[in-house]
C-alpha positions in Angstrom: 0.0 0.0 -0.2 1.3 3.5 -1.0 1.1 5.4 2.5 1.8 8.9 3.1 5.3 9.5 4.3 6.0 11.3 7.5 9.9 11.7 7.3 9.9 15.4 7.7 10.4 16.5 11.5 7.3 17.8 13.1 7.6 21.6 13.5 5.3 24.3 14.6 4.2 26.4 11.9 1.4 28.1 13.4 2.1 31.8 12.8 4.7 32.5 9.8 5.4 36.2 9.6 6.8 37.8 6.5 9.2 40.2 7.2 10.9 43.0 4.6 14.3 42.2 4.4 15.2 45.9 3.8 13.6 47.2 6.7 16.1 47.3 9.6 13.7 48.1 12.2 11.6 45.2 11.3 14.6 42.9 11.4 16.1 43.9 14.6 12.0 43.5 16.1 11.2 40.2 14.6 13.9 38.6 17.1 11.6 39.1 19.9 8.3 38.0 18.4 6.4 34.9 19.4 5.8 33.3 16.1 7.0 29.8 15.1 8.8 31.0 11.6 10.1 34.1 10.1 10.2 34.6 6.5 12.6 37.3 5.4 11.4 38.5 2.2 13.7 39.6 -0.4 10.9 39.5 -3.3 7.7 41.3 -3.4 8.3 43.7 -0.5 11.3 45.1 -1.7 11.6 47.6 -4.7 14.0 46.6 -7.4 16.5 49.3 -6.7 16.7 48.1 -3.2 17.5 44.5 -3.7 21.2 44.7 -3.0 20.8 46.9 0.0 18.4 44.3 1.3 20.7 41.4 0.8 23.5 43.3 2.5 21.0 44.1 5.6 20.0 40.2 5.7 23.4 38.8 6.0 24.4 41.4 8.6 21.1 40.3 10.7 21.8 36.6 10.2 25.4 37.0 11.5 24.0 38.1 14.9 20.7 35.8 14.8 20.1 33.7 17.9 19.6 30.2 16.2 18.3 28.4 20.0 15.0 29.8 20.2 13.3 27.3 18.1 12.0 29.8 15.5 12.3 28.7 11.9 14.1 31.1 9.8 13.2 31.3 6.2 14.5 33.4 3.2 11.9 34.2 0.5 14.2 35.0 -2.9 13.4 36.4 -6.2 12.5 34.0 -9.2 15.6 32.5 -10.7 14.7 33.9 -14.2 15.2 37.6 -13.2 18.4 39.4 -12.4 18.4 38.9 -8.3 17.5 35.3 -7.9 21.2 33.9 -8.3 22.2 36.7 -6.1 19.6 36.0 -3.7 21.0 32.3 -3.5 24.6 33.4 -2.7 23.1 35.3 0.4 21.4 32.3 1.2 24.7 30.5 1.4 26.2 33.3 3.6 23.2 33.1 5.9 22.2 29.4 5.8 18.6 29.7 6.9 16.4 26.8 7.9 14.6 27.3 4.5 14.4 29.2 1.2 11.1 29.9 0.1 10.7 29.6 -3.8 8.2 32.3 -5.4 6.2 31.5 -8.4 6.8 27.9 -8.6 5.1 26.5 -11.5 6.6 22.9 -11.9 8.8 20.4 -10.2 11.5 21.6 -11.8 11.6 25.0 -10.3 12.0 23.3 -6.9 14.6 20.6 -8.2 16.8 23.4 -9.9 17.3 25.1 -6.5 17.7 21.8 -4.6 20.6 20.8 -7.2 22.0 24.1 -6.9 22.3 23.9 -3.3 23.9 20.7 -3.1 26.4 21.6 -5.8 27.4 24.6 -3.8 28.1 22.1 -0.7 25.1 22.8 1.2 24.1 19.1 1.6 22.7 19.6 4.9 21.8 23.2 4.5 18.6 24.8 4.0 15.0 23.0 3.2 12.9 24.4 0.6 9.2 25.9 0.7 7.3 26.5 -2.3 4.7 29.4 -2.9 1.4 28.2 -4.5 0.4 31.4 -6.1 0.2 30.7 -9.9 -2.5 28.9 -12.1 0.2 26.7 -13.4 1.1 25.8 -10.0 -2.5 24.6 -9.1 -2.3 22.2 -12.0 0.9 20.7 -11.1 0.4 20.4 -7.2 0.7 16.7 -6.7 3.9 16.7 -9.2 5.4 19.5 -7.0 4.7 17.9 -3.6 6.1 14.7 -4.8 9.7 16.4 -4.9 9.7 16.4 -1.5 8.3 13.0 -0.7 11.6 11.0 -0.7 14.4 11.1 2.3 16.4 13.2 0.0 13.7 15.5 -1.1 14.3 19.0 0.4 10.7 20.4 -0.1 9.1 20.6 3.5 6.3 23.1 3.0 3.6 24.6 0.6 2.8 28.3 1.3 -0.3 29.4 -0.7 -0.1 33.1 -2.2 -3.7 34.2 -2.9 -3.0 38.0 -3.8 -0.9 36.6 -6.8 -3.3 33.7 -7.5 -6.2 36.0 -7.5 -4.5 38.8 -9.8 -3.4 35.8 -12.2 -7.0 34.0 -12.2 -9.2 36.7 -11.4 -11.0 35.0 -8.7 -12.9 37.7 -6.7 -11.8 38.6 -3.3 -14.8 37.8 -1.3 -15.1 37.2 2.5 -15.2 33.5 3.2 -13.4 32.9 -0.1 -16.1 30.8 -1.6 -14.5 30.5 -4.9 -11.0 30.0 -4.0 -11.7 27.0 -1.3 -11.4 24.5 -3.8 -7.9 25.6 -4.9 -7.1 25.7 -1.1 -8.1 22.3 -0.7 -6.1 21.0 -3.7 -2.8 22.4 -2.1 -3.8 20.8 1.4 -4.6 17.5 -0.3 -1.3 17.6 -2.4 0.9 18.4 0.5 -0.7 15.6 2.6 -0.3 13.2 0.0 3.7 13.7 0.0 4.1 14.5 3.6 4.5 18.2 3.6 3.3 20.8 5.6 0.9 23.5 4.0 0.5 27.0 5.2 -2.7 29.1 4.5 -2.3 32.6 2.7 -2.1 35.8 4.3 -5.0 37.9 5.5 -4.5 41.4 4.2 -6.6 43.5 6.6 -4.4 43.3 9.6 -6.5 45.8 11.5 -9.7 43.3 11.2 -9.2 40.7 14.1 -12.3 39.2 13.8 -11.8 38.8 10.1 -8.6 37.3 10.8 -9.8 34.6 13.3 -12.7 33.5 11.1 -10.0 33.0 8.3 -7.8 31.0 10.8 -10.8 29.0 11.9 -11.6 28.5 8.3 -7.9 27.2 7.6 -7.6 25.0 10.6 -11.0 23.2 9.2 -9.7 22.8 5.9 -6.6 21.2 7.3 -3.8 23.8 7.0 -1.1 23.8 9.6 -0.8 27.5 10.2 -0.9 30.9 8.3 1.4 33.3 6.9 1.2 36.7 8.4 2.0 40.3 7.5 1.7 42.0 10.8 2.8 41.1 14.4 -0.4 41.8 16.0 -1.7 38.8 13.8 0.7 36.3 15.8 -1.2 35.6 19.0 -4.7 35.0 16.9 -2.5 32.6 14.7 -1.2 30.6 17.3 -4.3 30.2 19.1 -6.2 29.2 16.2 -3.7 26.6 15.0 -2.7 25.3 18.8 -3.9 22.7 20.6 -6.8 22.8 23.2 -7.0 21.4 26.7 -9.9 19.3 25.5 -8.2 18.0 22.4 -4.9 16.9 24.2 -7.1 15.4 27.0 -8.9 13.3 24.1 -5.5 12.6 22.4 -4.3 11.4 25.7 -7.4 9.1 26.1 -6.8 7.8 22.8 -3.3 6.6 23.1 -3.8 5.4 26.7 -6.7 3.3 25.4 -4.4 1.4 22.7 -1.5 1.2 25.2 -3.7 -0.6 27.8 -2.6 -4.6 28.0 -6.5 -5.7 27.3 -6.4 -3.7 23.9 -3.0 -5.1 22.6 -3.0 -6.1 19.1 -6.4 -4.5 18.3 -7.0 -2.3 15.6 -10.1 -0.6 16.9 -11.1 0.1 20.6 -14.2 1.1 22.3 -13.6 4.4 24.2 -16.8 5.6 26.1 -19.0 4.3 23.1 -17.2 5.6 20.5 -15.2 3.0 18.0 -11.6 4.6 17.7 -9.2 2.9 15.0 -5.5 2.8 15.3 -5.1 5.6 12.7 -6.6 7.8 15.5 -4.0 6.8 17.9 -1.4 8.1 15.3 -3.2 11.4 14.8 -3.3 11.6 18.6 0.5 10.9 19.0 1.1 13.6 16.7 -1.2 16.2 18.3 0.5 15.2 21.5 4.0 15.8 20.4 2.8 19.4 18.9 1.5 20.2 22.2 4.7 19.2 23.6 6.4 21.6 20.9 4.3 24.6 22.1 4.7 23.9 25.6 8.5 23.9 25.2 8.2 27.2 23.1 6.6 28.9 26.3 9.1 27.6 28.6 11.5 29.3 26.4 10.0 32.5 25.6 
């Protein structure tokens, strides 16, 4: 049976904040934020004439970065078919972030080209790869792109949906509740899960609208996303809460794990828990949820 792999380490990716690499104040503040990951952006948030300045600022920032916080550090580069992509990758080698976020991914070769470049540059144990899902071609090729991370040697770890570009390219309306985008969002989730990848929901543009963000986070969690890409520090707490583990969920998971560990249930594929038939697959899900809860508690201790 062709089972979904889980060879990538479990990571917290509830809140993933995008920070313009050209903004020194934002770079300095980012170190103290309670987000699970930071995307240092060299692409959309940096004007063409500021790209070199942004690369220099990012290299300086990484030279003093505390890598022990548990926060993932990701660099979003420019497309390789433009004048800045190769220069950005050189900066990646100087900084050695946890991951590189690839923009405008349209086909598997977009991922494989960067993976090969990193290996040839000697970064065999270096950055993982994340892929932006923000083009119509990417939606059509999601399964094939995800499969580049399916093997143990694959660098691809995570999809990040970019609805601003996708809406612009497709003309799909920006309507509260995202009714016409839900099918595309679910395709990203299914493709990611089929290859054992994480998947992050798109940014919520109105950072002053807290209730709107909460509603979209609830929707994303219900669709199966691991977390949300954010554009402002005020959004972090809401995303952490929405994609966290509640006490009730943790208690239920503990009960499931304990039930399958009981001697009377040894070897059983299905057990009865308070009148509810629970399968072995639910025990596996419960174990991952409890591992996530442990990571959250560890982050709180180190905060």
